[in-house]
C-alpha positions in Angstrom: -88.9 -84.2 -263.1 -89.8 -87.8 -264.1 -89.3 -87.2 -267.8 -86.2 -86.2 -269.8 -85.8 -82.4 -269.6 -83.3 -79.7 -270.2 -83.0 -78.5 -266.6 -79.5 -78.9 -265.2 -79.0 -81.3 -262.3 -78.3 -78.7 -259.6 -81.5 -76.8 -260.4 -83.5 -80.1 -260.7 -82.3 -81.1 -257.2 -83.3 -77.7 -255.8 -86.8 -78.1 -257.4 -87.2 -81.6 -255.9 -86.3 -80.4 -252.4 -88.6 -77.5 -252.8 -91.6 -79.8 -253.1 -92.8 -79.6 -249.5 -96.2 -81.1 -248.9 -98.9 -78.9 -247.3 -101.1 -81.9 -246.7 -101.2 -85.6 -247.5 -99.2 -86.9 -250.4 -101.1 -89.0 -252.9 -99.7 -92.6 -253.5 -100.2 -91.9 -257.2 -97.4 -89.4 -257.0 -95.1 -92.1 -255.7 -96.3 -94.6 -258.3 -95.6 -92.0 -261.0 -92.0 -91.8 -259.8 -91.6 -95.6 -259.6 -93.0 -95.9 -263.1 -90.3 -93.6 -264.5 -87.3 -95.6 -263.2 -84.8 -97.2 -265.5 -83.1 -96.3 -268.8 -84.8 -94.7 -271.8 -84.9 -91.7 -274.0 -87.9 -90.2 -272.3 -86.7 -90.9 -268.8 -84.7 -88.6 -266.5 -81.1 -89.3 -265.6 -80.3 -91.9 -262.9 -79.0 -89.0 -260.8 -82.4 -87.3 -260.9 -84.2 -90.7 -260.4 -82.1 -91.2 -257.3 -83.1 -87.8 -255.9 -86.8 -88.6 -256.6 -86.5 -91.9 -254.6 -84.9 -89.9 -251.8 -87.9 -87.6 -251.9 -90.3 -90.5 -251.6 -88.5 -91.5 -248.3 -88.6 -87.8 -247.2 -92.4 -87.7 -247.6 -93.1 -91.3 -246.5 -94.8 -90.3 -243.3 -97.1 -87.9 -245.2 -98.5 -90.4 -247.7 -102.3 -90.8 -247.8 -101.9 -94.6 -247.6 -99.5 -97.5 -248.2 -101.6 -100.2 -249.8 -100.8 -99.3 -253.4 -97.1 -98.8 -252.6 -97.0 -102.3 -251.0 -98.5 -103.8 -254.2 -95.5 -102.4 -256.1 -93.0 -104.3 -253.9 -91.9 -106.5 -256.8 -91.4 -103.5 -259.0 -89.2 -101.7 -256.5 -87.2 -104.9 -255.9 -86.8 -105.3 -259.7 -84.7 -102.1 -260.0 -82.4 -103.0 -257.1 -79.8 -104.1 -259.6 -79.2 -100.4 -260.4 -76.3 -99.5 -258.1 -77.1 -95.8 -258.4 -80.6 -96.3 -257.1 -79.9 -99.2 -254.7 -79.5 -97.3 -251.4 -82.9 -95.5 -251.5 -84.7 -98.5 -253.0 -83.5 -100.6 -250.1 -84.6 -97.9 -247.7 -88.1 -98.0 -249.2 -88.2 -101.8 -249.1 -87.2 -101.8 -245.4 -90.0 -99.4 -244.6 -92.7 -101.5 -246.4 -91.5 -105.1 -245.9 -93.8 -107.4 -244.1 -93.6 -111.2 -243.6 -95.8 -111.8 -246.6 -93.3 -110.0 -248.8 -90.4 -112.3 -248.0 -90.3 -114.9 -250.7 -87.7 -117.6 -251.6 -86.9 -116.1 -255.0 -86.4 -112.6 -253.5 -84.0 -114.1 -250.9 -82.1 -115.8 -253.7 -81.9 -112.5 -255.7 -80.6 -110.6 -252.7 -78.0 -113.3 -251.8 -76.9 -113.2 -255.5 -76.5 -109.4 -255.4 -74.6 -109.7 -252.1 -72.2 -112.2 -253.6 -71.5 -109.7 -256.4 -71.2 -106.7 -254.1 -70.2 -108.1 -250.7 -69.6 -104.7 -249.0 -73.0 -103.2 -249.9 -74.6 -102.2 -246.5 -78.0 -101.6 -248.0 -78.4 -105.2 -249.3 -77.0 -106.6 -246.1 -79.6 -104.6 -244.1 -82.4 -105.8 -246.2 -81.2 -109.4 -245.9 -81.1 -109.0 -242.1 -84.7 -107.8 -242.1 -85.6 -110.9 -244.1 -83.7 -113.0 -241.7 -85.6 -111.5 -238.7 -88.8 -113.1 -240.2 -87.1 -116.3 -241.3 -84.1 -117.1 -239.1 -83.1 -120.0 -241.3 -81.7 -117.6 -244.0 -77.9 -118.0 -244.1 -76.0 -114.8 -244.6 -72.4 -115.5 -245.2 -71.1 -112.0 -245.1 -71.6 -109.8 -242.1 -71.1 -106.0 -242.1 -71.1 -103.3 -239.6 -73.8 -100.9 -240.8 -73.4 -97.1 -240.3 -75.7 -95.8 -237.6 -77.3 -93.1 -239.8 -77.7 -95.2 -242.9 -81.5 -95.4 -242.7 -82.3 -92.3 -240.7 -84.5 -89.7 -242.3 -82.3 -88.4 -245.2 -83.0 -84.7 -244.6 -84.2 -83.8 -241.1 -84.0 -80.0 -241.5 -86.3 -80.4 -244.5 -88.7 -82.6 -242.3 -88.7 -79.9 -239.6 -89.7 -77.3 -242.2 -92.5 -79.5 -243.5 -93.9 -80.1 -240.0 -93.8 -76.4 -239.2 -95.5 -75.6 -242.6 -98.3 -78.0 -241.9 -98.7 -76.8 -238.3 -99.1 -73.2 -239.5 -101.4 -74.2 -242.3 -105.1 -74.0 -241.9 -105.3 -77.3 -243.8 -103.8 -79.4 -240.9 -103.7 -83.1 -241.2 -103.8 -85.8 -238.6 -100.1 -86.5 -238.3 -98.5 -89.5 -236.6 -95.2 -87.9 -235.4 -95.3 -89.7 -232.1 -94.2 -92.9 -233.7 -92.1 -92.1 -236.8 -91.3 -95.1 -238.9 -87.7 -94.0 -239.1 -87.4 -94.6 -235.4 -89.6 -97.7 -235.0 -87.3 -99.7 -237.3 -84.1 -98.8 -235.5 -83.6 -102.4 -234.3 -83.3 -103.6 -237.9 -80.6 -101.3 -239.2 -78.7 -99.5 -236.6 -75.7 -101.6 -236.9 -77.5 -104.8 -235.7 -75.9 -104.6 -232.4 -77.2 -103.9 -228.9 -79.4 -100.8 -228.8 -78.2 -98.1 -226.5 -79.8 -95.2 -224.7 -76.5 -93.3 -224.6 -74.6 -95.6 -222.2 -77.6 -97.6 -221.0 -77.7 -100.7 -223.3 -80.9 -102.5 -224.1 -81.0 -105.9 -225.8 -81.8 -106.0 -229.5 -85.3 -107.1 -230.5 -85.1 -110.6 -231.9 -88.0 -113.1 -232.2 -86.7 -116.7 -232.6 -89.8 -118.8 -232.1 -92.1 -117.2 -234.7 -94.5 -119.3 -236.8 -95.7 -118.6 -240.3 -99.2 -117.6 -239.1 -97.8 -115.5 -236.2 -96.7 -111.8 -236.2 -93.4 -110.9 -234.7 -92.7 -107.9 -232.4 -90.4 -106.5 -235.1 -93.3 -106.2 -237.5 -95.3 -104.0 -235.1 -94.4 -100.6 -236.6 -97.5 -98.6 -236.3 -100.6 -98.3 -234.0 -102.6 -99.9 -236.8 -100.3 -102.9 -236.8 -100.7 -103.2 -233.0 -104.5 -103.1 -233.2 -104.7 -105.5 -236.1 -102.3 -108.2 -235.0 -102.2 -107.9 -231.2 -103.6 -111.4 -230.6 -101.0 -113.1 -232.8 -97.9 -111.3 -231.8 -94.9 -113.4 -230.7 -92.8 -111.8 -227.9 -89.1 -111.5 -228.6 -86.5 -113.8 -227.0 -85.2 -110.9 -224.8 -88.4 -109.4 -223.4 -86.5 -106.4 -222.1 -85.8 -105.4 -225.7 -89.3 -104.0 -226.1 -88.9 -101.5 -223.3 -87.1 -98.9 -225.5 -90.2 -98.2 -227.7 -93.4 -96.7 -226.6 -95.4 -98.7 -229.1 -94.0 -102.0 -227.9 -94.5 -101.1 -224.3 -98.2 -100.8 -225.0 -98.1 -104.3 -226.4 -96.8 -105.5 -223.0 -99.6 -103.8 -221.2 -102.4 -104.9 -223.5 -101.1 -108.5 -223.7 -99.3 -109.1 -220.4 -98.6 -112.9 -220.0 -97.9 -114.2 -216.5 -94.2 -114.6 -217.2 -93.6 -111.1 -218.6 -93.4 -109.1 -215.5 -91.2 -111.7 -213.7 -88.8 -111.8 -216.7 -88.6 -108.0 -216.9 -88.0 -107.7 -213.1 -85.2 -110.3 -213.3 -83.5 -108.4 -216.1 -83.9 -105.0 -214.5 -82.7 -106.3 -211.1 -79.4 -107.5 -212.6 -79.0 -104.6 -215.0 -79.7 -101.7 -212.7 -77.7 -102.8 -209.6 -74.7 -103.9 -211.7 -74.7 -100.7 -213.7 -75.0 -98.6 -210.5 -71.9 -100.4 -209.1 -69.8 -100.2 -212.2 -70.7 -96.8 -213.5 -72.1 -94.3 -211.0 -71.2 -91.0 -212.7 -74.0 -88.4 -212.8 -74.4 -88.3 -216.5 -74.9 -92.1 -216.7 -77.4 -92.2 -213.8 -79.3 -89.4 -215.4 -79.6 -91.4 -218.6 -80.9 -94.4 -216.7 -83.5 -92.3 -214.9 -84.7 -90.7 -218.2 -85.1 -94.2 -219.7 -86.9 -95.6 -216.6 -89.1 -92.5 -216.5 -90.4 -93.2 -220.0 -91.0 -96.9 -219.3 -92.7 -96.3 -215.9 -94.9 -93.6 -217.4 -96.6 -96.3 -219.4 -97.0 -98.8 -216.6 -98.0 -96.1 -214.0 -96.1 -98.0 -211.3 -92.5 -98.9 -210.7 -91.4 -102.5 -210.7 -89.6 -103.9 -207.7 -86.1 -103.6 -209.1 -86.7 -100.0 -209.9 -87.9 -99.4 -206.4 -84.7 -100.9 -205.0 -82.6 -98.9 -207.4 -84.3 -95.7 -206.3 -83.9 -96.5 -202.7 -80.1 -97.0 -203.2 -79.9 -93.8 -205.2 -81.8 -91.7 -202.7 -79.3 -92.5 -199.9 -76.6 -90.5 -201.6 -78.7 -88.0 -203.5 -77.8 -84.3 -203.0 -81.3 -82.9 -203.8 -80.1 -81.2 -207.0 -79.0 -83.6 -209.6 -81.6 -85.3 -211.9 -84.4 -83.9 -209.6 -87.1 -83.8 -212.2 -86.5 -87.4 -213.5 -86.2 -88.7 -209.9 -89.5 -87.1 -208.8 -91.3 -88.3 -212.0 -90.2 -91.8 -211.1 -91.1 -91.6 -207.4 -94.6 -90.5 -208.3 -95.3 -94.1 -209.5 -94.0 -96.1 -206.5 -96.5 -98.5 -205.0 -98.3 -97.7 -201.8 -95.7 -98.2 -199.0 -95.8 -99.2 -195.3 -95.4 -96.5 -192.7 -91.8 -97.6 -192.1 -91.0 -97.2 -195.8 -92.8 -93.8 -196.0 -90.7 -92.6 -193.0 -87.5 -93.6 -194.8 -88.4 -91.9 -198.0 -89.4 -88.7 -196.2 -86.1 -88.8 -194.4 -84.3 -88.8 -197.8 -86.5 -86.0 -199.3 -87.0 -83.6 -196.4 -83.5 -82.9 -195.2 -83.5 -79.4 -193.4 -80.7 -78.0 -195.5 -82.7 -78.7 -198.7 -85.8 -76.9 -197.4 -83.9 -73.7 -197.4 -84.1 -73.8 -201.2 -87.4 -72.2 -202.3 -87.4 -74.0 -205.7 -86.8 -77.4 -204.1 -89.7 -76.8 -201.7 -92.0 -76.0 -204.6 -90.9 -79.1 -206.5 -91.2 -81.2 -203.4 -94.8 -80.1 -202.7 -95.8 -80.6 -206.4 -94.3 -84.1 -206.2 -96.3 -85.0 -203.1 -99.4 -83.7 -204.8 -98.9 -86.1 -207.7 -97.8 -89.0 -205.4 -101.0 -88.6 -203.3 -103.1 -88.6 -206.5 -101.4 -91.8 -207.7 -101.8 -93.6 -204.4 -105.5 -92.7 -204.1 -106.1 -94.0 -207.6 -104.2 -97.2 -206.8 -106.2 -97.7 -203.6 -109.5 -97.2 -205.4 -108.5 -99.7 -208.1 -107.3 -102.1 -205.4 -110.6 -102.2 -203.4 -112.6 -102.4 -206.7 -110.3 -105.1 -208.1 -110.0 -103.0 -211.2 -107.0 -102.0 -213.4 -103.5 -103.4 -213.7 -102.4 -102.7 -210.1 -102.4 -106.4 -209.1 -100.2 -107.4 -212.1 -97.0 -105.9 -211.0 -94.5 -108.0 -209.0 -93.8 -105.0 -206.8 -97.2 -105.6 -205.3 -96.7 -109.2 -204.3 -97.0 -108.2 -200.7 -100.0 -105.9 -200.8 -100.6 -104.0 -197.6 -103.4 -105.2 -195.4 -104.7 -101.7 -195.0 -103.3 -99.4 -197.7 -105.5 -96.5 -196.8 -103.8 -96.2 -193.4 -100.5 -95.7 -195.3 -102.2 -93.0 -197.3 -103.4 -91.3 -194.1 -99.9 -91.6 -192.7 -98.4 -90.0 -195.8 -100.9 -87.1 -195.7 -100.2 -86.5 -192.0 -96.5 -86.1 -192.8 -97.1 -83.9 -195.8 -99.3 -81.7 -193.5 -96.4 -81.3 -191.1 -94.1 -80.6 -194.0 -96.4 -77.8 -195.3 -96.4 -76.3 -191.8 -92.6 -76.2 -191.7 -92.3 -74.8 -195.2 -94.9 -72.1 -194.5 -92.9 -71.1 -191.4 -89.8 -70.7 -193.6 -91.6 -68.8 -196.3 -94.5 -67.0 -194.6 -95.4 -64.5 -197.3 -94.1 -66.2 -200.5 -97.0 -66.6 -202.9 -95.4 -69.4 -204.8 -95.2 -71.5 -201.6 -98.8 -70.6 -200.7 -99.8 -71.6 -204.2 -98.1 -75.0 -204.0 -99.6 -75.8 -200.5 -103.1 -74.8 -201.7 -102.7 -76.8 -204.9 -102.0 -79.9 -202.8 -105.1 -79.5 -200.6 -107.3 -78.6 -203.5 -106.2 -81.8 -205.2 -106.8 -83.7 -202.0 -110.3 -82.3 -201.7 -111.1 -83.3 -205.3 -109.9 -86.8 -204.5 -112.0 -87.0 -201.4 -115.1 -86.0 -203.2 -114.6 -87.7 -206.6 -113.2 -91.0 -205.2 -115.6 -91.0 -202.2 -112.8 -91.7 -199.7 -113.9 -93.0 -196.3 -112.2 -90.2 -194.3 -112.3 -86.4 -194.8 -108.7 -85.2 -194.2 -108.5 -81.5 -193.2 -105.4 -79.3 -193.3 -103.9 -78.3 -190.0 -105.3 -75.1 -188.4 -101.8 -73.5 -188.8 -102.0 -73.9 -192.6 -105.6 -72.6 -192.8 -104.9 -69.5 -190.6 -101.5 -68.9 -192.2 -103.2 -68.7 -195.7 -106.1 -66.7 -194.3 -103.9 -64.0 -192.7 -101.2 -64.1 -195.4 -102.1 -60.6 -196.6 -102.6 -61.6 -200.2 -105.9 -62.0 -201.9 -105.0 -65.2 -203.7 -104.3 -67.2 -200.5 -107.3 -65.7 -198.7 -109.7 -66.4 -201.5 -108.5 -69.9 -202.2 -108.5 -71.0 -198.5 -112.1 -69.7 -198.3 -112.9 -71.7 -201.5 -111.3 -74.7 -199.9 -113.5 -74.4 -196.8 -116.5 -74.2 -199.2 -115.4 -77.4 -200.9 -114.9 -79.2 -197.5 -118.4 -78.1 -196.5 -119.8 -79.8 -199.6 -117.7 -82.9 -198.8 -119.2 -83.1 -195.3 -122.6 -82.8 -196.8 -121.9 -85.6 -199.2 -120.6 -87.9 -196.4 -123.8 -87.2 -194.4 -126.0 -88.2 -197.4 -123.9 -91.3 -198.0 -124.0 -92.1 -194.3 -120.2 -92.4 -194.3 -119.1 -91.8 -190.7 -115.7 -92.3 -189.1 -115.2 -92.7 -185.4 -114.2 -89.1 -185.0 -116.9 -87.7 -187.4 -118.6 -85.4 -184.9 -115.3 -84.1 -183.5 -113.9 -83.3 -187.0 -117.2 -81.5 -187.9 -117.0 -79.3 -184.9 -113.3 -78.6 -185.6 -114.2 -77.7 -189.2 -117.1 -75.5 -188.1 -114.6 -73.5 -186.0 -112.9 -72.3 -189.2 -116.2 -71.4 -190.7 -117.2 -69.3 -187.7 -113.8 -67.6 -187.3 -113.8 -66.7 -191.0 -117.3 -65.3 -190.8 -116.4 -63.3 -187.7 -113.4 -61.7 -189.4 -114.8 -61.1 -192.9 -118.4 -60.2 -192.3 -119.6 -60.0 -188.7 -117.0 -57.6 -187.5 -116.2 -59.8 -184.5 -112.6 -60.8 -185.3 -111.1 -63.3 -182.8 -114.4 -63.6 -180.9 -114.7 -66.8 -178.8 -118.2 -66.4 -177.5 -120.1 -67.7 -180.5 -120.8 -71.4 -180.9 -117.8 -73.3 -182.4 -115.8 -70.0 -182.6 -112.2 -70.5 -181.4 -110.9 -66.9 -182.1 -108.6 -68.3 -184.7 -107.0 -70.3 -181.9 -105.2 -67.2 -180.5 -104.7 -67.0 -176.7 -106.6 -64.4 -174.8 -103.4 -62.6 -174.0 -102.5 -62.2 -177.7 -106.0 -61.0 -178.5 -106.0 -58.4 -175.8 -102.6 -57.1 -176.9 -103.8 -56.7 -180.5 -106.9 -55.0 -179.3 -105.0 -52.5 -177.3 -102.8 -51.7 -180.3 -105.9 -51.1 -182.4 -107.5 -48.8 -179.8 -104.3 -46.7 -179.7 -104.6 -46.3 -183.5 -108.3 -45.4 -183.2 -109.3 -48.6 -185.2 -112.3 -50.7 -184.4 -110.6 -54.0 -183.6 -113.5 -56.3 -184.7 -113.4 -55.1 -188.3 -109.7 -55.0 -189.1 -110.0 -58.1 -191.3 -113.4 -57.4 -192.8 -114.1 -57.0 -196.5 -114.5 -53.3 -196.0 -111.5 -52.6 -193.7 -109.0 -55.4 -194.2 -105.8 -54.6 -196.1 -106.6 -57.2 -198.7 -109.9 -55.8 -199.9 -109.9 -52.2 -198.6 -109.0 -51.0 -202.1 -112.1 -52.6 -203.6 -114.2 -51.2 -200.8 -113.0 -47.7 -201.5 -113.5 -48.2 -205.3 -117.1 -49.4 -204.7 -117.8 -46.3 -202.6 -116.3 -44.0 -205.2 -118.4 -45.6 -208.0 -121.6 -45.2 -206.0 -120.9 -41.6 -205.3 -120.0 -40.9 -209.0 -123.3 -42.4 -210.0 -125.2 -40.2 -207.5 -125.0 -36.6 -208.7 -127.4 -35.3 -206.0 -125.1 -35.9 -203.1 -123.6 -32.9 -201.3 -120.9 -34.5 -199.3 -118.6 -37.4 -200.2 -117.6 -40.1 -197.7 -113.9 -40.1 -196.7 -113.9 -43.7 -195.6 -113.5 -46.3 -194.2 -117.1 -47.3 -194.2 -119.0 -48.2 -191.0 -122.6 -48.3 -190.0 -122.2 -45.1 -188.0 -120.3 -43.2 -190.6 -122.9 -44.1 -193.4 -125.7 -42.8 -191.2 -123.9 -39.6 -190.4 -123.0 -38.9 -194.0 -126.5 -39.6 -195.2 -127.8 -37.0 -192.7 -125.3 -34.5 -194.0 -126.3 -35.0 -197.7 -124.1 -37.8 -198.6 -124.8 -41.2 -200.0 -127.8 -43.0 -198.4 -127.1 -46.7 -198.2 -127.1 -49.3 -195.4 -123.9 -51.0 -194.4 -125.3 -54.4 -195.4 -126.2 -53.2 -198.8 -122.8 -51.6 -199.2 -121.0 -54.8 -198.2 -123.0 -56.8 -200.7 -121.8 -54.5 -203.4 -118.3 -54.8 -202.2 -118.7 -58.6 -202.2 -119.9 -58.4 -205.8 -116.9 -56.3 -206.7 -114.6 -58.8 -205.1 -116.3 -61.6 -207.1 -115.8 -59.7 -210.3 -112.1 -59.4 -209.5 -112.0 -63.2 -209.4 -111.7 -63.6 -205.7 -114.5 -66.1 -206.0 -113.6 -68.1 -202.9 -114.6 -65.3 -200.5 -117.8 -64.7 -202.4 -118.8 -68.3 -202.4 -117.8 -68.8 -198.8 -119.8 -65.9 -197.4 -122.9 -66.7 -199.4 -122.8 -70.4 -198.4 -122.1 -69.6 -194.7 -124.1 -66.5 -193.8 -127.8 -67.0 -193.5 -128.5 -63.3 -193.9 -126.6 -63.2 -197.2 -128.6 -66.2 -198.5 -131.8 -64.3 -198.0 -130.4 -61.2 -199.6 -129.1 -62.8 -202.7 -132.2 -62.0 -204.8 -133.3 -58.8 -203.0 -132.8 -55.4 -204.3 -130.3 -52.9 -202.9 -131.7 -49.4 -202.0 -129.4 -46.5 -202.8 -130.4 -42.9 -202.7 
């Protein structure tokens, strides 16, 4: 393609666009194209040369390096006099220009070309880039540049290349998260205020740069950020860097004392004013999407964002922009009890709790909020991290952990109310259990001073839900809390109510053991047993119903008789009998100590009840109901002794 050939132009263009890289593109390929520019008998037509320059831009993000290309800066600029090639040559120059490339003779050449072709947008854009490095440059002619002038020239082609490389076994380490075609937006998208749809952001401009310094505009890649971070000059409008993830990292890594105050001042004026002047749903959604990206980097909302959210929540209907709003609220700083109560009043309106999906989203939100608050609390007491830097924390609470406890208490009440509305919905059970599993992990991993247990209603609701997922996971949760208590004992971490909460916790352990293993459901005679906190009247009523049906009341929730695991019990019995060809009579079930003895005497399977239950427990564990297995083996002394013993079957 670089030489004179007899292929017609349409076919030549098709061939060029068919050159899709399956890996890194060598810089030597680009050099070969640049070396073939200009007029000559052996050179391709200017039309083909222009297409090849366009191809260089198309593969720019896939090059194996940029050092050799930068060394050819003067060569590229030399051919800028060719009007046919000028647009894509300017595009390449804009991509590779650094401060050291801006020379007086090059400025003179560009100004001369601009005088000859005053309406050339490409030359004007390149001059504006030069001017961003050296503001003293005087540009006499100003143009409005087309928004798409320096976008990627063929985005469908780029999508195909990315798909090709992702499907290829020869994958390369791509850097798509910060494409150069987007990082340079502030130079050539019309040189006006940047906009996120209708939410305008100031343009990046550095006015106080020195020769030895590096401007924010020059930070285009992660490598630039790492190499020049100590010498970067912040732009005149600090808020202008908030629209790019790369520049936001600069603010975090090099956060001068004035930065947060300036950002807060700008956001305060901008958000409140925009909310008053333009409160339509689409615009607010755009603001939230922008603030969500910005806050995701900082991991905490600034004070103006807090106040903006507070105003927004007062009129929120629970439906619009829910995802963005929750993603922002996750990062609010630890609040006082008064503020927590106010936020809860906005988010837990009774009419909204009738929406199942809203309840699931709300519980997931509170899970993430709890995680963020605990992490902030740990960083605060350890004086670690960036928590102290944000102006939203000028008035740090005297005892932030009390606020966390207050939040957890209210979430617990919320879980109770939601479970009452959706007693048997597995998605609700899953969200509630996810919250307490996360809380348990935080208690253990972050060594919180208090162990916060779920309410008894939540524990028993999950235990008696009738589905194996909830039953197994609540048992697993109890095992986890048992380990947490053991850790607190070893670390000698004791709160004023330590003994009371241990006894309260042990009541769950004993009640679960009585129901699942000991065939003493709702018994209150054992130490710490509370009969699942049912009144004597209710227990007697249930017992009389069981007797009428001819069912032994004590075993109705056991692993051999309960509705959740009765199927696995029957399957275990069938497997044992299938493996014992000498038996004369098969057991009709359900299994009990008495029935097993009677069937053994009549030529049936000869196995003790304890041995059979251990096999059922193993079956349950294989079916991934690990919580029940772990709970019983960690709680029943008789099972601990039998773990390694052999089971006798005849």
